[in-house]
C-alpha atoms as a printed R data frame, in Angstrom:
    type eleno elety resid chain resno       x       y       z
1   ATOM     1    CA   MET     A     1  13.089   1.337 -21.894
2   ATOM     2    CA   ASN     A     2  14.571   2.748 -18.534
3   ATOM     3    CA   PHE     A     3  15.149   0.480 -15.447
4   ATOM     4    CA   ARG     A     4  17.164   0.428 -12.084
5   ATOM     5    CA   ILE     A     5  18.047  -2.768 -10.415
6   ATOM     6    CA   ASN     A     6  18.607  -3.009  -6.615
7   ATOM     7    CA   GLU     A     7  22.064  -3.834  -5.662
8   ATOM     8    CA   GLY     A     8  22.459  -7.759  -5.127
9   ATOM     9    CA   PHE     A     9  19.908  -8.364  -7.996
10  ATOM    10    CA   GLN     A    10  22.154  -6.902 -10.785
11  ATOM    11    CA   GLY     A    11  23.649 -10.308 -11.637
12  ATOM    12    CA   VAL     A    12  20.009 -11.404 -12.598
13  ATOM    13    CA   GLU     A    13  19.272  -8.404 -15.198
14  ATOM    14    CA   LYS     A    14  18.934 -10.534 -18.138
15  ATOM    15    CA   THR     A    15  16.408 -12.592 -16.447
16  ATOM    16    CA   LEU     A    16  14.288  -9.728 -14.983
17  ATOM    17    CA   THR     A    17  14.323  -7.864 -18.359
18  ATOM    18    CA   ASN     A    18  12.966 -11.149 -20.020
19  ATOM    19    CA   TYR     A    19  10.143 -11.279 -17.558
20  ATOM    20    CA   ILE     A    20   9.217  -7.624 -18.251
21  ATOM    21    CA   ASN     A    21   9.647  -8.091 -22.069
22  ATOM    22    CA   ASN     A    22   7.329 -11.052 -21.678
23  ATOM    23    CA   PHE     A    23   5.169  -9.916 -19.229
24  ATOM    24    CA   ASP     A    24   2.035 -10.771 -21.027
25  ATOM    25    CA   THR     A    25   3.041 -14.333 -21.785
26  ATOM    26    CA   LEU     A    26   5.282 -15.501 -18.834
27  ATOM    27    CA   GLY     A    27   4.193 -15.767 -15.176
28  ATOM    28    CA   GLU     A    28   1.486 -16.417 -12.904
29  ATOM    29    CA   ALA     A    29  -1.331 -14.306 -12.386
30  ATOM    30    CA   PHE     A    30  -1.699 -13.485  -8.691
31  ATOM    31    CA   GLY     A    31  -4.371 -11.439  -6.988
32  ATOM    32    CA   ASN     A    32  -6.817  -8.812  -8.182
33  ATOM    33    CA   GLN     A    33  -6.145  -7.871 -11.624
34  ATOM    34    CA   GLU     A    34  -8.777  -5.223 -12.103
35  ATOM    35    CA   ARG     A    35  -6.810  -2.128 -11.710
36  ATOM    36    CA   ASN     A    36  -3.279  -3.231 -11.987
37  ATOM    37    CA   ALA     A    37  -1.663  -6.711 -13.478
38  ATOM    38    CA   LEU     A    38   0.325  -8.559 -10.857
39  ATOM    39    CA   LYS     A    39   2.276 -11.803 -11.570
40  ATOM    40    CA   LEU     A    40   4.419 -14.318  -9.784
41  ATOM    41    CA   PHE     A    41   7.847 -15.243 -11.310
42  ATOM    42    CA   SER     A    42  10.748 -17.735 -10.157
43  ATOM    43    CA   LEU     A    43  13.877 -16.088  -9.653
44  ATOM    44    CA   ASN     A    44  16.929 -18.362  -8.330
45  ATOM    45    CA   GLY     A    45  14.314 -20.824  -6.538
46  ATOM    46    CA   LYS     A    46  12.671 -17.870  -4.994
47  ATOM    47    CA   THR     A    47   9.083 -16.232  -5.951
48  ATOM    48    CA   ILE     A    48   9.025 -12.682  -6.880
49  ATOM    49    CA   ASN     A    49   5.927 -10.121  -7.629
50  ATOM    50    CA   VAL     A    50   5.921  -8.218 -10.818
51  ATOM    51    CA   LYS     A    51   3.354  -5.341 -10.884
52  ATOM    52    CA   SER     A    52   2.329  -3.969 -14.192
53  ATOM    53    CA   PHE     A    53   0.847  -0.542 -13.897
54  ATOM    54    CA   LYS     A    54  -1.654   0.247 -16.620
55  ATOM    55    CA   ILE     A    55  -1.134   2.843 -19.048
56  ATOM    56    CA   PRO     A    56  -2.238   6.418 -17.428
57  ATOM    57    CA   ASN     A    57  -4.436   8.845 -19.073
58  ATOM    58    CA   ILE     A    58  -3.177  11.033 -21.886
59  ATOM    59    CA   ILE     A    59  -2.782  14.070 -19.000
60  ATOM    60    CA   ASN     A    60  -0.931  11.855 -16.912
61  ATOM    61    CA   GLN     A    61   1.413  10.631 -19.547
62  ATOM    62    CA   VAL     A    62   2.608  13.989 -19.931
63  ATOM    63    CA   THR     A    63   2.856  14.521 -16.127
64  ATOM    64    CA   TYR     A    64   5.121  11.213 -15.885
65  ATOM    65    CA   LYS     A    65   7.151  11.780 -19.056
66  ATOM    66    CA   PHE     A    66   8.355  15.498 -17.471
67  ATOM    67    CA   PHE     A    67   7.334  16.302 -14.180
68  ATOM    68    CA   ARG     A    68   6.658  13.477 -11.735
69  ATOM    69    CA   LYS     A    69   8.152  10.180 -10.998
70  ATOM    70    CA   SER     A    70   6.209   7.130 -11.948
71  ATOM    71    CA   LYS     A    71   4.284   4.899  -9.597
72  ATOM    72    CA   ALA     A    72   6.947   2.013 -10.140
73  ATOM    73    CA   GLN     A    73   9.949   4.289  -9.303
74  ATOM    74    CA   ARG     A    74   8.057   5.879  -6.210
75  ATOM    75    CA   SER     A    75   7.345   2.502  -5.037
76  ATOM    76    CA   PHE     A    76  10.623   1.300  -5.554
77  ATOM    77    CA   GLU     A    77  12.367   4.274  -3.899
78  ATOM    78    CA   TYR     A    78   9.778   4.501  -0.695
79  ATOM    79    CA   ALA     A    79  10.275   0.759  -0.344
80  ATOM    80    CA   ILE     A    80  14.007   1.389   0.243
81  ATOM    81    CA   LYS     A    81  13.368   4.320   2.695
82  ATOM    82    CA   LEU     A    82  10.832   2.075   4.636
83  ATOM    83    CA   LEU     A    83  13.427  -0.652   5.007
84  ATOM    84    CA   GLU     A    84  16.119   2.013   6.217
85  ATOM    85    CA   ASN     A    85  13.997   3.173   8.819
86  ATOM    86    CA   GLY     A    86  12.996  -0.530   9.899
87  ATOM    87    CA   ILE     A    87   9.640  -0.608   8.606
88  ATOM    88    CA   GLY     A    88   8.454  -3.900   7.091
89  ATOM    89    CA   THR     A    89   7.799  -4.149   3.146
90  ATOM    90    CA   PRO     A    90   8.643  -6.531   0.664
91  ATOM    91    CA   MET     A    91  12.205  -6.423  -0.615
92  ATOM    92    CA   PRO     A    92  12.276  -3.786  -3.598
93  ATOM    93    CA   ILE     A    93  14.394  -5.595  -6.638
94  ATOM    94    CA   ALA     A    94  13.640  -3.105  -9.655
95  ATOM    95    CA   TYR     A    95  11.519  -0.703 -11.436
96  ATOM    96    CA   TYR     A    96  11.207  -0.659 -15.245
97  ATOM    97    CA   GLU     A    97   9.723   2.322 -17.401
98  ATOM    98    CA   PHE     A    98   8.610   2.580 -21.209
99  ATOM    99    CA   LYS     A    99   8.168   5.887 -22.587
100 ATOM   100    CA   THR     A   100   8.102   7.532 -26.035
101 ATOM   101    CA   LEU     A   101   9.700  11.122 -27.061
102 ATOM   102    CA   LEU     A   102   6.743  12.736 -25.643
103 ATOM   103    CA   LEU     A   103   4.558  10.274 -23.583
104 ATOM   104    CA   PHE     A   104   4.889   8.016 -20.436
105 ATOM   105    CA   LYS     A   105   3.557   4.456 -21.398
106 ATOM   106    CA   LYS     A   106   3.931   1.514 -19.035
107 ATOM   107    CA   SER     A   107   5.758   0.758 -15.849
108 ATOM   108    CA   TYR     A   108   6.701  -2.120 -13.581
109 ATOM   109    CA   TYR     A   109   7.547  -2.841 -10.026
110 ATOM   110    CA   LEU     A   110   9.238  -5.818  -8.992
111 ATOM   111    CA   SER     A   111   9.739  -7.071  -5.430
112 ATOM   112    CA   ALA     A   112  10.459 -10.091  -3.240
113 ATOM   113    CA   HIS     A   113   7.081 -12.246  -2.840
114 ATOM   114    CA   GLN     A   114   6.279 -11.694   1.139
115 ATOM   115    CA   ASP     A   115   4.720 -14.640   3.075
116 ATOM   116    CA   TYR     A   116   2.162 -13.568   5.333
117 ATOM   117    CA   ASP     A   117  -0.970 -14.996   7.504
118 ATOM   118    CA   PHE     A   118  -3.566 -12.864   6.288
119 ATOM   119    CA   THR     A   119  -4.101  -8.944   5.867
120 ATOM   120    CA   TYR     A   120  -5.363  -6.088   8.073
121 ATOM   121    CA   ARG     A   121  -8.651  -6.416   6.301
122 ATOM   122    CA   GLU     A   122  -9.296  -9.713   7.991
123 ATOM   123    CA   LEU     A   123  -9.573  -7.620  11.192
124 ATOM   124    CA   THR     A   124 -12.415  -5.772   9.936
125 ATOM   125    CA   PHE     A   125 -14.745  -8.819   9.592
126 ATOM   126    CA   ASP     A   126 -13.470 -11.835  11.703
127 ATOM   127    CA   PHE     A   127 -13.194 -10.906  15.360
128 ATOM   128    CA   ASN     A   128 -12.767 -14.489  16.119
129 ATOM   129    CA   ILE     A   129  -9.449 -14.333  15.051
130 ATOM   130    CA   PRO     A   130  -6.974 -15.610  18.011
131 ATOM   131    CA   ASN     A   131  -5.410 -12.814  19.812
132 ATOM   132    CA   TYR     A   132  -7.311 -10.370  17.981
133 ATOM   133    CA   GLU     A   133  -6.676  -7.339  20.367
134 ATOM   134    CA   SER     A   134  -3.291  -7.930  20.743
135 ATOM   135    CA   ILE     A   135  -2.615  -8.031  17.107
136 ATOM   136    CA   LEU     A   136  -4.898  -4.809  16.501
137 ATOM   137    CA   ARG     A   137  -2.927  -3.076  19.504
138 ATOM   138    CA   ALA     A   138   0.509  -4.262  17.820
139 ATOM   139    CA   PHE     A   139  -0.799  -2.637  14.497
140 ATOM   140    CA   THR     A   140  -1.449   0.599  16.017
141 ATOM   141    CA   ARG     A   141   1.920   0.500  17.378
142 ATOM   142    CA   PHE     A   142   3.529  -0.135  14.135
143 ATOM   143    CA   THR     A   143   1.253   2.753  12.585
144 ATOM   144    CA   TYR     A   144   2.775   5.211  15.597
145 ATOM   145    CA   LYS     A   145   6.210   3.947  14.404
146 ATOM   146    CA   LEU     A   146   5.407   5.101  11.224
147 ATOM   147    CA   HIS     A   147   4.504   8.456  12.209
148 ATOM   148    CA   GLU     A   148   7.442   8.850  14.588
149 ATOM   149    CA   ASN     A   149   9.460   8.166  11.470
150 ATOM   150    CA   GLY     A   150   8.054  11.110   9.472
151 ATOM   151    CA   ILE     A   151   6.221   8.620   7.247
152 ATOM   152    CA   HIS     A   152   2.633   9.513   6.162
153 ATOM   153    CA   PHE     A   153   1.337   6.492   4.067
154 ATOM   154    CA   LEU     A   154  -1.578   8.019   2.123
155 ATOM   155    CA   ASP     A   155  -2.965   4.479   1.172
156 ATOM   156    CA   HIS     A   156  -3.219   3.046   4.946
157 ATOM   157    CA   SER     A   157  -6.507   1.092   4.151
158 ATOM   158    CA   PRO     A   158  -7.413  -2.565   5.072
159 ATOM   159    CA   GLY     A   159  -5.876  -4.450   1.910
160 ATOM   160    CA   ASN     A   160  -2.150  -2.741   2.227
161 ATOM   161    CA   THR     A   161  -0.772  -4.427   5.312
162 ATOM   162    CA   LEU     A   162   0.251  -7.823   5.329
163 ATOM   163    CA   ILE     A   163   0.475  -9.531   8.752
164 ATOM   164    CA   GLN     A   164   2.571 -12.420   9.926
165 ATOM   165    CA   LEU     A   165   1.798 -13.947  13.041
166 ATOM   166    CA   ASN     A   166   5.279 -15.501  14.487
167 ATOM   167    CA   GLY     A   167   3.959 -17.049  17.441
168 ATOM   168    CA   GLY     A   168   2.873 -13.737  18.735
169 ATOM   169    CA   ASP     A   169   5.842 -11.610  17.428
170 ATOM   170    CA   TYR     A   170   3.679  -9.963  15.008
171 ATOM   171    CA   LYS     A   171   5.296  -8.553  11.956
172 ATOM   172    CA   PHE     A   172   3.628  -5.977   9.686
173 ATOM   173    CA   TYR     A   173   4.580  -5.146   6.037
174 ATOM   174    CA   LEU     A   174   3.156  -2.239   3.847
175 ATOM   175    CA   VAL     A   175   2.381  -2.858   0.084
176 ATOM   176    CA   ASP     A   176   0.841  -0.731  -2.580
177 ATOM   177    CA   LEU     A   177   3.752   2.080  -1.651
178 ATOM   178    CA   ASN     A   178   3.207   4.911  -4.493
179 ATOM   179    CA   ARG     A   179   1.522   7.462  -2.431
180 ATOM   180    CA   MET     A   180   3.687   8.473   0.654
181 ATOM   181    CA   GLU     A   181   4.656  11.538   2.121
182 ATOM   182    CA   PHE     A   182   7.733  12.207   4.405
183 ATOM   183    CA   GLY     A   183   8.359  14.853   7.115
184 ATOM   184    CA   GLY     A   184   6.983  15.585  10.529
185 ATOM   185    CA   LEU     A   185   3.238  14.863  10.990
186 ATOM   186    CA   ASP     A   186   1.009  16.985  13.241
187 ATOM   187    CA   PHE     A   187  -1.312  15.320  15.524
188 ATOM   188    CA   GLN     A   188  -4.529  15.995  13.317
189 ATOM   189    CA   THR     A   189  -2.727  14.212  10.316
190 ATOM   190    CA   ARG     A   190  -1.517  11.111  12.454
191 ATOM   191    CA   ILE     A   191  -5.149  10.580  13.743
192 ATOM   192    CA   LYS     A   192  -6.646  11.190  10.182
193 ATOM   193    CA   ASN     A   193  -4.334   8.453   8.643
194 ATOM   194    CA   PHE     A   194  -6.646   5.884  10.635
195 ATOM   195    CA   ALA     A   195  -9.803   7.339   8.887
196 ATOM   196    CA   ARG     A   196  -9.812   4.237   6.026
197 ATOM   197    CA   LEU     A   197  -8.972   1.272   8.252
198 ATOM   198    CA   SER     A   198 -12.221   0.289   9.794
199 ATOM   199    CA   THR     A   199 -16.010   1.473   9.989
200 ATOM   200    CA   HIS     A   200 -16.369  -0.389  13.681
201 ATOM   201    CA   LYS     A   201 -16.496   2.005  16.615
202 ATOM   202    CA   SER     A   202 -15.107  -1.148  18.750
203 ATOM   203    CA   MET     A   203 -12.001  -1.219  16.790
204 ATOM   204    CA   VAL     A   204 -11.509   2.650  16.787
205 ATOM   205    CA   GLU     A   205 -11.761   2.460  20.617
206 ATOM   206    CA   ILE     A   206  -8.994  -0.009  20.710
207 ATOM   207    CA   MET     A   207  -6.653   1.655  18.362
208 ATOM   208    CA   SER     A   208  -7.081   5.009  20.068
209 ATOM   209    CA   ASP     A   209  -6.220   3.451  23.352
210 ATOM   210    CA   GLU     A   210  -3.099   2.257  22.166
211 ATOM   211    CA   TYR     A   211  -2.422   5.198  20.449
212 ATOM   212    CA   ALA     A   212  -2.788   7.280  23.590
213 ATOM   213    CA   LYS     A   213  -0.634   4.856  25.195
214 ATOM   214    CA   CYS     A   214   2.257   5.423  22.717
215 ATOM   215    CA   SER     A   215   1.944   9.043  22.332
216 ATOM   216    CA   GLY     A   216   1.013  10.390  25.749
217 ATOM   217    CA   GLU     A   217  -2.006  12.016  24.530
218 ATOM   218    CA   ASN     A   218  -5.257  12.049  25.988
219 ATOM   219    CA   TYR     A   219  -7.590   8.943  24.954
220 ATOM   220    CA   ASP     A   220 -10.830  10.860  24.622
221 ATOM   221    CA   LYS     A   221  -8.958  13.679  22.173
222 ATOM   222    CA   ILE     A   222  -7.849  10.771  20.020
223 ATOM   223    CA   PHE     A   223 -10.977   8.894  20.006
224 ATOM   224    CA   GLN     A   224 -13.228  11.695  19.143
225 ATOM   225    CA   LEU     A   225 -10.877  12.713  16.295
226 ATOM   226    CA   MET     A   226 -10.108   9.265  14.867
227 ATOM   227    CA   TRP     A   227 -14.011   8.641  14.895
228 ATOM   228    CA   LYS     A   228 -14.796  11.550  13.405
229 ATOM   229    CA   GLU     A   229 -12.516  11.203  10.641
230 ATOM   230    CA   THR     A   230 -13.686   7.481  10.254
231 ATOM   231    CA   GLU     A   231 -17.053   8.830   9.858
232 ATOM   232    CA   ASP     A   232 -16.202  11.813   7.441
233 ATOM   233    CA   PHE     A   233 -14.389   9.209   5.301
234 ATOM   234    CA   GLN     A   234 -17.062   6.740   5.108
235 ATOM   235    CA   ASP     A   235 -19.588   9.706   4.212
236 ATOM   236    CA   LYS     A   236 -17.323  10.464   1.484
237 ATOM   237    CA   TYR     A   237 -17.146   7.161   0.130
238 ATOM   238    CA   ASN     A   238 -20.724   6.358   0.411
239 ATOM   239    CA   ARG     A   239 -21.410   9.506  -1.639
240 ATOM   240    CA   LYS     A   240 -18.715   8.841  -4.305
241 ATOM   241    CA   ARG     A   241 -20.638   5.354  -4.713
242 ATOM   242    CA   ARG     A   242 -24.107   6.517  -4.774
243 ATOM   243    CA   LEU     A   243 -22.940   9.005  -7.458
244 ATOM   244    CA   LYS     A   244 -20.934   6.161  -9.786
245 ATOM   245    CA   LYS     A   245 -24.425   4.156  -9.622
246 ATOM   246    CA   LYS     A   246 -26.593   7.119 -10.740
247 ATOM   247    CA   LEU     A   247 -23.877   7.852 -13.696
248 ATOM   248    CA   LYS     A   248 -23.861   3.820 -14.680
249 ATOM   249    CA   PHE     A   249 -27.439   4.059 -14.485
250 ATOM   250    CA   TRP     A   250 -27.954   6.964 -16.808
251 ATOM   251    CA   LYS     A   251 -25.405   5.500 -19.281
252 ATOM   252    CA   SER     A   252 -27.491   2.259 -19.350
253 ATOM   253    CA   VAL     A   253 -30.463   4.235 -20.068
254 ATOM   254    CA   ASP     A   254 -28.509   6.108 -22.834
């Protein structure tokens, strides 16, 4: 077992390690459990999240053992980078990894449980949310801040931003952090980063308008590219879904 605990939490190392060693029997299941298991635990009267990443395929077991940082380690380190740049994300607490001599096995990422009112996903279907446009514009400014800080969040999708309303002082917190790149972003990369966020042209129009105000770029130039990238992503996504259905059908026939 290999682990790293954030400063300020090292006094509770035994408690955290106990949670990891007994993850299957302790804690309260939270959220979608299909891809990775997520549980809530109590730590000194506060709630923390423990995310258990499933054991990767055999190729990635070798890759994560020798050549690449694990998802848990990346999540932990990226969270620290985000906070250093003033970007909201739940406080990182620790990560744990289990390896054999030749293979990588399980990993866990621990963070503070973040209270929130809803995720960005609700903006994609509930257009009656009070101050809807103001929230969407604030989210666009938040994304612009990411880009200005050289942060390319590769999983910038509807479920991965938590939103706090705070009486109009909107706060945004990124989750599922293991896929990020850091460095300068060109114009196309910035706009393509919006591609997974909505299928609605009205939302893309608002985000394009706000991004134009932030960046000083031409609105039409931004909108045309943002909408094209959105349509391209949806076409690719729908093709993959159709292919999966066909594969499932042939498997069921067999």
